[in-house]
Structure formats: structure tokens, C-alpha cells
Legacy VTK file of the C-alpha trace (Angstrom):
# vtk DataFile Version 3.0
C-alpha trace
ASCII
DATASET POLYDATA
POINTS 241 float
10.270 16.166 14.695
12.668 16.354 11.743
11.517 18.980 9.247
13.957 17.716 6.627
12.426 14.238 6.815
8.893 15.663 6.587
9.865 17.675 3.529
11.542 14.639 1.988
8.388 12.523 2.448
6.274 15.187 0.744
8.786 15.448 -2.096
8.213 11.734 -2.671
4.959 12.604 -4.435
5.900 12.775 -8.095
2.551 13.758 -9.593
2.349 10.435 -11.429
-1.180 9.827 -12.654
-1.962 13.460 -13.452
-3.906 14.112 -10.240
-4.758 17.514 -8.801
-6.133 16.341 -5.453
-4.027 14.987 -2.593
-5.375 13.373 0.568
-3.217 13.392 3.670
-4.279 10.546 5.913
-3.888 11.125 9.643
-2.192 14.553 9.583
-2.153 14.826 13.398
-0.495 18.143 14.202
0.617 18.865 10.653
4.160 17.510 10.358
3.574 16.847 6.652
0.757 19.361 6.169
3.128 22.305 6.608
5.093 21.148 3.569
2.104 19.925 1.543
0.394 23.326 1.554
3.406 24.776 -0.264
2.702 22.506 -3.243
0.339 23.191 -6.119
-2.307 20.613 -5.173
-5.823 20.681 -3.801
-5.016 19.347 -0.339
-7.523 17.451 1.796
-6.877 16.254 5.345
-8.599 13.220 6.864
-8.274 12.847 10.626
-10.138 10.705 13.161
-8.868 12.267 16.417
-11.073 15.203 17.654
-8.183 17.076 19.324
-6.079 16.887 16.172
-9.027 18.121 14.106
-9.359 21.161 16.400
-5.610 21.789 16.093
-5.758 21.616 12.293
-8.698 24.024 12.086
-6.847 26.473 14.337
-3.496 26.274 12.574
-4.609 25.756 8.954
-7.731 27.946 8.640
-7.386 28.141 4.837
-7.989 24.391 4.706
-11.038 24.488 6.975
-13.512 23.293 4.336
-11.138 20.461 3.381
-10.444 19.092 6.854
-12.450 15.898 7.010
-13.370 13.811 10.014
-13.661 10.056 9.612
-12.138 6.620 9.370
-10.491 5.977 6.008
-11.041 2.242 6.349
-14.802 2.588 6.741
-15.808 5.419 4.443
-16.267 6.021 0.742
-13.761 8.854 0.467
-14.125 8.858 -3.333
-17.547 10.494 -2.914
-15.961 13.457 -1.118
-12.722 13.865 -3.070
-12.913 13.723 -6.835
-10.568 11.045 -8.168
-7.889 10.581 -9.187
-6.153 11.632 -5.992
-2.844 10.773 -4.341
-2.621 9.448 -0.812
0.133 10.441 1.600
0.728 9.981 5.300
2.733 8.780 8.250
0.425 5.819 8.605
-0.500 4.304 11.990
1.539 1.108 12.071
-1.237 -0.966 13.659
-3.529 -0.473 10.638
-0.976 0.085 7.876
-1.662 -3.224 6.090
-5.414 -2.548 6.261
-4.761 0.785 4.571
-2.972 -1.020 1.729
-5.876 -3.439 1.275
-8.220 -0.433 1.075
-5.927 1.216 -1.491
-6.086 -1.957 -3.592
-9.880 -1.708 -3.572
-9.542 1.904 -4.763
-6.735 1.304 -7.248
-8.558 3.071 -10.083
-8.911 6.181 -7.908
-5.428 6.311 -6.334
-2.616 6.456 -8.926
0.100 7.250 -6.381
0.797 6.741 -2.683
3.679 7.873 -0.512
3.621 6.576 3.020
5.674 5.808 6.086
5.374 2.330 7.547
7.237 0.224 10.056
10.489 -0.567 8.253
9.909 -4.330 8.077
6.453 -3.823 6.556
7.752 -1.245 4.080
10.514 -3.592 2.944
8.125 -6.530 2.614
5.767 -4.567 0.368
8.471 -3.688 -2.159
10.372 -6.993 -2.188
10.769 -8.719 -5.579
9.920 -12.381 -6.134
12.457 -14.658 -4.483
12.676 -12.847 -1.146
11.877 -14.880 1.948
9.769 -12.035 3.339
7.483 -11.819 0.304
3.896 -12.531 1.331
0.271 -12.392 0.248
0.030 -8.594 0.395
3.315 -8.198 -1.501
1.973 -10.162 -4.472
-1.477 -8.553 -4.427
0.011 -5.055 -4.189
2.578 -5.599 -6.929
-0.165 -6.925 -9.188
-1.475 -3.381 -9.498
1.332 -1.060 -8.345
5.019 -0.472 -8.988
6.558 -0.299 -5.517
9.689 1.584 -4.496
11.492 1.916 -1.160
12.525 5.558 -0.805
14.409 5.867 2.487
14.657 4.828 6.141
13.638 7.114 9.021
15.580 6.662 12.266
13.887 6.461 15.661
15.509 9.751 16.710
13.373 11.636 14.185
10.316 11.101 16.424
9.170 12.187 19.849
8.710 10.023 21.704
11.047 7.708 19.771
9.345 4.444 18.747
10.849 1.012 19.382
11.125 0.334 15.661
12.636 1.998 12.615
10.431 3.331 9.841
10.573 3.225 6.069
8.995 5.410 3.403
7.734 3.849 0.184
6.114 5.072 -3.019
3.475 3.186 -4.990
2.628 4.049 -8.582
-0.292 2.449 -10.362
1.103 0.194 -13.070
-0.157 -0.304 -16.627
-2.300 -3.352 -15.845
-5.874 -2.545 -16.793
-7.411 -5.894 -15.882
-6.232 -9.250 -14.636
-7.405 -11.428 -17.558
-8.242 -14.158 -15.005
-10.869 -14.456 -12.258
-9.700 -12.099 -9.503
-11.439 -13.966 -6.666
-9.740 -17.203 -7.696
-6.432 -15.359 -8.068
-6.640 -14.105 -4.472
-7.766 -17.524 -3.227
-4.820 -19.239 -4.920
-2.283 -16.789 -3.493
-3.690 -17.180 0.020
-3.711 -20.966 -0.341
-0.087 -21.007 -1.522
1.177 -18.731 1.253
-0.983 -20.500 3.842
1.734 -23.165 3.880
4.619 -21.031 2.713
7.339 -23.487 3.738
5.895 -26.088 1.403
6.362 -26.307 -2.340
3.403 -25.554 -4.600
3.122 -29.275 -5.280
2.188 -29.771 -1.622
0.466 -26.531 -0.637
-1.864 -26.680 -3.667
-2.178 -30.470 -3.706
-6.003 -30.696 -3.362
-6.534 -28.134 -6.119
-3.947 -29.623 -8.470
-5.393 -33.106 -7.973
-8.929 -31.866 -8.617
-7.826 -30.234 -11.880
-5.717 -33.213 -12.964
-2.543 -31.137 -13.220
0.736 -32.962 -13.790
2.948 -31.865 -10.898
6.136 -33.442 -12.229
7.026 -30.086 -13.794
9.887 -28.366 -11.919
7.667 -25.293 -11.593
5.750 -27.025 -8.800
8.916 -27.498 -6.746
8.951 -23.722 -6.137
7.723 -22.098 -2.943
5.151 -19.276 -3.175
7.627 -16.462 -2.478
9.631 -17.534 -5.530
6.775 -16.807 -7.940
6.393 -13.507 -9.738
3.005 -11.853 -10.257
3.012 -13.071 -13.869
3.687 -16.644 -12.742
0.769 -16.531 -10.303
-1.466 -15.206 -13.088
-0.212 -17.984 -15.375
-0.912 -20.593 -12.696
-4.473 -19.315 -12.310
-4.912 -19.497 -16.070
-3.768 -23.142 -16.100
-5.998 -24.095 -13.178
-8.962 -22.328 -14.718
LINES 1 242
241 0 1 2 3 4 5 6 7 8 9 10 11 12 13 14 15 16 17 18 19 20 21 22 23 24 25 26 27 28 29 30 31 32 33 34 35 36 37 38 39 40 41 42 43 44 45 46 47 48 49 50 51 52 53 54 55 56 57 58 59 60 61 62 63 64 65 66 67 68 69 70 71 72 73 74 75 76 77 78 79 80 81 82 83 84 85 86 87 88 89 90 91 92 93 94 95 96 97 98 99 100 101 102 103 104 105 106 107 108 109 110 111 112 113 114 115 116 117 118 119 120 121 122 123 124 125 126 127 128 129 130 131 132 133 134 135 136 137 138 139 140 141 142 143 144 145 146 147 148 149 150 151 152 153 154 155 156 157 158 159 160 161 162 163 164 165 166 167 168 169 170 171 172 173 174 175 176 177 178 179 180 181 182 183 184 185 186 187 188 189 190 191 192 193 194 195 196 197 198 199 200 201 202 203 204 205 206 207 208 209 210 211 212 213 214 215 216 217 218 219 220 221 222 223 224 225 226 227 228 229 230 231 232 233 234 235 236 237 238 239 240
């Protein structure tokens, strides 16, 4: 409901990555769209709800040929919108982490994202190494993106007000071109480490370390997974490889 908040979310897009196209995901009744159309971008809207699509066609006729119907998670949007393009939206909280996983798959096409998430999820995604809330997605996301928490949105800004607070974050594709280690093994190792997050690496990775004949007396292996930086995870993969 708060126009100032909507405008502030849109202003979060910095243009990083030299894109001309912007995709708004789940525009609904245009809370962000109204402010996005004032910017100098080629704006595309992707909506799955038929009633919202009708509303958008009625209220934003100039965008008619760029109002798309579909499910972002199950379509190759890069075939419709020429990359690079930015992604923006007040994301549905029940699929917000799935959206991030999809963005990671499309990291060479999406240089920047600004999105609203449930506050706890938003905070978890941007947390540095050492935070107790750091998880698998935090590490995978920060492998490829610089993540920044922009601001909190209070419940009163919505109708009806949700039971949770919301947070807006910005992701910018970092300078990493490739991982330099096997990406499948990298993901497997991270999932294995966080699968028993209360344990030290010495214990959570015990079968793998034993198989590779790694000396676990090093203090490094007394760390828990959330204490490792992206570079340390990459280094660990390199050692185990």
C-alpha cells in the first residue's frame, strides 16, 4: 500500500551490469510497475495469475506486448527476454528460495536482482561467514553474487498485513567468472557440511576426509560450516579433489 516503499524498492535497481531489460516477477496489480515504467528500461512483466494479467493489460496498455504469462520457475525466460536483464519483485514468500536457486542457474543472464523476501530469509541470504543463520543457499548465492540488505518493510505497509516482517535485498553479480573446482562436488560438499551443521567439519565430513586420507588434526577442521567463507569452501574442495 505504501507508495514510498514501492518507489524505494524500484530505486534499489542501480543499473549494475549494463542491462537495458528489466523483468518484474509477479507484478500483481502494479505496486512496483507504476514506478518502474517511469524509468528508462525495457520493462517486461511476468505474471501467473489470470485476473492479475487482465488487470495489467487494462491498466498498462503500453506494456501489452511485454506482459507475459507463465511460471518463472518452469520456463526458459532467457528465450523471451534478451539477456542481460535485471530481476525485480515482491516475491511470493513460499517460493522465494526456489527463485534464488533459479537465479543461480541463470547467473550469466541476471547481473542484478532487487527483491522483497520474508525478513528472516532476506537476512540469511546476506549474512557473512560466522553467522549462526548462514546456510547452504547463503554460501551458494554469495559464491556468485555480492549481497546487500537494503531496508526492512513493516507489516503495516501491506493490506492485509502479513504475520511477518519483510526485507528488501539487492544482489549484484560478482567478478567470479568460474569456480576453478568441480561445481557439482562443491555443492555436494556444502550440503554435506550443513547437513549436520551443529557438528565440526571433522565430524560432518568424516567419511569423505577418511576416504581422501586427509589429516584432520588441523584446527581448520574444528570449524562448523557456517564459519567458513566461500573461499574456504572452494579451498576445501581443492584439497579434497
